[in-house]
C-alpha positions in Angstrom: -69.9 -30.5 2.1 -70.2 -26.8 2.9 -67.3 -24.5 3.4 -66.9 -20.9 4.4 -64.1 -19.3 2.4 -62.7 -15.9 3.4 -61.0 -14.4 0.4 -59.1 -11.2 1.2 -61.5 -10.6 4.1 -64.8 -11.3 2.1 -66.7 -14.4 3.0 -68.1 -16.8 0.5 -70.2 -20.0 1.0 -68.9 -22.9 -1.1 -70.8 -26.2 -1.4 -69.4 -29.3 -3.1 -71.6 -32.3 -3.9 -70.6 -35.8 -4.9 -70.9 -35.1 -8.6 -68.1 -32.4 -8.4 -70.6 -29.6 -8.9 -69.8 -26.5 -6.9 -72.2 -23.9 -5.6 -70.5 -20.6 -4.9 -72.6 -18.1 -3.0 -75.7 -19.9 -4.3 -74.6 -20.1 -8.0 -74.2 -23.6 -9.4 -71.1 -24.4 -11.6 -69.2 -27.4 -12.7 -65.5 -26.5 -13.1 -63.0 -28.8 -14.8 -59.9 -28.8 -12.5 -56.6 -30.4 -13.5 -53.4 -30.5 -11.5 -50.5 -29.3 -13.6 -47.8 -29.1 -10.9 -47.2 -29.6 -7.2 -49.3 -26.6 -6.2 -50.6 -25.5 -9.6 -54.0 -26.2 -11.2 -55.6 -25.4 -14.5 -59.3 -24.5 -13.9 -61.8 -24.4 -16.8 -65.0 -22.7 -15.6 -67.8 -21.3 -17.8 -65.5 -21.6 -20.9 -62.6 -19.6 -19.3 -59.3 -21.2 -18.3 -57.3 -19.8 -15.4 -54.1 -21.0 -13.8 -54.3 -21.3 -10.0 -51.4 -21.8 -7.6 -52.2 -22.5 -4.0 -49.9 -23.1 -1.1 -51.3 -23.5 2.4 -50.6 -24.1 6.0 -53.5 -25.4 8.1 -56.6 -23.7 6.7 -54.8 -20.6 5.4 -53.8 -20.5 1.7 -51.8 -18.1 -0.4 -53.4 -18.2 -3.8 -52.3 -16.8 -7.1 -55.4 -16.7 -9.4 -53.9 -15.9 -12.8 -51.6 -13.0 -11.8 -53.7 -11.8 -8.8 -52.6 -12.7 -5.3 -55.2 -13.6 -2.6 -55.2 -15.0 0.9 -57.9 -17.6 1.5 -59.0 -19.0 4.8 -61.1 -22.2 4.4 -63.3 -23.6 7.1 -65.9 -26.3 7.1 -69.3 -25.0 8.1 -69.0 -27.0 11.4 -65.7 -25.4 12.2 -67.1 -21.9 11.5 -69.9 -22.5 13.9 -67.5 -23.8 16.6 -65.2 -20.8 16.1 -68.2 -18.4 16.4 -69.1 -19.8 19.8 -65.4 -20.0 20.9 -64.8 -16.4 20.1 -67.5 -14.9 22.3 -67.7 -11.3 23.4 -64.6 -9.8 25.0 -65.0 -7.8 28.2 -62.9 -5.0 29.4 -60.5 -7.3 31.2 -59.8 -9.2 27.9 -62.0 -12.0 29.2 -62.9 -14.6 26.6 -65.9 -16.9 27.3 -65.8 -20.3 25.7 -69.4 -21.5 25.1 -70.8 -24.8 23.8 -71.5 -24.6 20.1 -74.2 -27.4 20.4 -75.8 -29.6 23.0 -73.0 -32.1 24.0 -71.3 -34.2 26.6 -68.0 -33.0 28.2 -65.6 -35.9 27.6 -62.3 -34.3 28.5 -60.9 -31.2 30.2 -57.4 -30.5 28.8 -56.6 -27.7 31.1 -57.1 -26.7 34.8 -57.9 -23.4 36.5 -54.8 -21.2 36.5 -53.1 -22.9 33.5 -51.5 -20.6 30.9 -52.6 -21.4 27.4 -51.6 -20.4 23.9 -53.8 -19.5 20.9 -55.1 -22.7 19.3 -54.4 -24.9 22.3 -57.0 -27.5 23.2 -59.2 -26.7 26.2 -62.2 -29.0 26.4 -63.4 -31.9 24.3 -67.1 -32.3 23.7 -69.0 -35.2 22.1 -72.1 -34.5 20.1 -73.8 -36.9 17.6 -70.9 -39.4 18.2 -68.3 -36.9 17.0 -65.6 -35.3 19.2 -65.2 -31.6 19.0 -62.2 -29.9 20.6 -62.8 -26.4 21.8 -59.5 -24.5 21.3 -58.2 -21.2 22.9 -59.0 -18.3 20.5 -56.1 -16.4 22.1 -53.3 -16.9 24.6 -54.1 -16.3 28.2 -54.8 -17.9 31.6 -57.7 -20.2 32.5 -59.6 -18.1 35.0 -62.6 -20.4 35.6 -63.9 -23.8 34.4 -67.6 -24.1 34.8 -68.1 -27.8 33.7 -66.9 -31.2 34.7 -66.1 -34.3 32.8 -69.3 -36.3 32.1 -71.6 -33.2 32.3 -74.2 -32.6 29.6 -74.2 -29.1 28.3 -76.7 -27.1 26.3 -75.9 -24.9 23.2 -74.5 -21.6 24.3 -73.7 -22.7 27.8 -70.6 -21.2 29.3 -67.8 -23.8 29.6 -64.7 -21.9 30.5 -63.3 -18.3 31.0 -59.9 -17.1 29.8 -58.2 -13.9 30.7 
């Protein structure tokens, strides 16, 4: 599994394989991780032990690494790609274009033109490779235009919906 971890604003690529080996920004390591409390872990990596406390809500974690505080945002590689396409270029009118992150089939429209939406609210559900992907509002606003219909096949990068 691949993840994108933003740690205090700096992005790192983290890959985890089935043998509990971790690749951090391309470097292979095999940490020994032990839970020592509800949110606390003892991590032995490259002969060094460090205490880690992590509390999260959704994909955002407040992390204490030793005595240093960090904020970590963890996304799967797939979610990062979807977010990239959902947060397309803003125009002067604060217009947000929601585009298809991959070729897919529109299986549900969760909003209608004129609806007010809040950040994180579901907009459109796409199906690709037998998996459902919900496109969510990157910000609050109003649905200005819906350019697809249920059952339509869309291409990667195709404009699906416009928020303002």
